[in-house]
C-alpha positions in Angstrom: -2.6 -37.3 2.8 -3.4 -34.2 0.9 -0.9 -33.8 -1.8 -2.2 -30.6 -3.3 -0.7 -28.3 -0.7 3.0 -27.8 0.1 2.6 -24.6 2.1 2.8 -25.0 5.8 -0.1 -23.4 7.7 2.3 -21.2 9.6 3.2 -19.4 6.4 -0.2 -18.9 5.0 -0.7 -15.7 7.0 2.5 -14.2 5.6 1.6 -15.2 2.1 -1.9 -13.6 2.4 -0.3 -10.5 3.8 2.2 -10.4 0.9 -0.7 -10.8 -1.6 -2.6 -8.0 0.1 0.4 -5.7 -0.1 1.1 -6.5 -3.8 -2.5 -6.2 -4.8 -2.9 -2.9 -3.0 0.2 -1.3 -4.5 -0.5 -2.6 -8.0 -3.9 -1.0 -8.1 -4.1 1.9 -10.6 -5.7 4.2 -8.1 -3.0 3.3 -5.5 -0.4 4.3 -8.0 -2.2 7.6 -8.7 -2.4 8.4 -5.0 1.3 7.5 -4.4 2.3 9.7 -7.4 0.2 12.6 -6.1 1.7 12.2 -2.6 5.2 12.1 -3.9 4.5 15.3 -6.0 2.9 17.2 -3.1 4.9 15.8 -0.2 2.0 15.7 2.3 -1.6 16.2 1.5 -5.0 16.3 3.2 -7.8 13.9 2.3 -9.8 16.7 0.5 -6.8 17.7 -1.5 -6.2 14.1 -2.5 -9.9 13.8 -3.6 -9.4 16.9 -5.8 -6.1 15.9 -7.3 -7.0 12.3 -8.0 -10.7 12.6 -8.7 -11.4 9.4 -6.7 -14.7 9.2 -4.9 -14.8 9.9 -1.1 -15.7 6.3 -0.2 -13.2 4.7 -2.6 -10.4 7.0 -1.5 -11.1 6.4 2.2 -10.8 2.6 1.7 -7.7 3.0 -0.5 -6.0 5.2 2.1 -6.8 2.7 4.8 -5.2 -0.1 2.7 -2.1 2.0 1.8 -1.6 2.9 5.5 -2.0 -0.8 6.4 0.8 -1.6 3.9 3.0 1.0 5.4 3.5 2.7 2.1 1.9 5.9 3.4 1.7 7.5 6.8 -1.2 9.4 8.3 -0.6 12.1 10.9 -2.9 14.5 12.7 -2.0 18.1 12.3 -4.2 21.1 13.2 -7.4 19.0 13.5 -6.9 17.3 10.1 -5.2 14.3 8.7 -2.1 14.7 6.5 -1.0 11.8 4.3 2.6 11.3 3.1 4.7 8.6 1.5 7.0 6.6 3.6 9.8 6.5 1.1 11.9 4.0 3.0 9.1 1.5 3.5 7.9 1.9 -0.1 11.4 1.3 -1.4 11.7 -1.8 0.8 8.3 -3.1 -0.5 9.4 -2.5 -4.1 12.7 -4.4 -3.4 10.7 -7.4 -2.0 8.3 -7.4 -5.0 11.3 -7.5 -7.4 12.9 -10.3 -5.4 9.6 -12.3 -5.4 9.4 -11.8 -9.2 12.9 -13.3 -9.5 11.9 -16.2 -7.3 13.9 -15.3 -4.3 13.1 -16.9 -0.9 13.0 -15.0 2.4 
């Protein structure tokens, strides 16, 4: 019997997902992107590059991760992508993070 693990295999995927979301949202560049999007409502990729001064490749990866968390939304308008914050989802993620910090169970 392996005594070192008390987490059921079924829950490991949820835990890995939670870690991914928390790591993505706590990244300093993620915070910068989210603040920029909140300030400008919806923004193109090029505008985000200019406002944040994050490199093309790094910003592309970061936006993919933020979209995957649900914190931001990407929509196609007039042949270009617009990014905006999903305030409701971001608020829920913040509430979950605070609950986890307090030791709450879901």
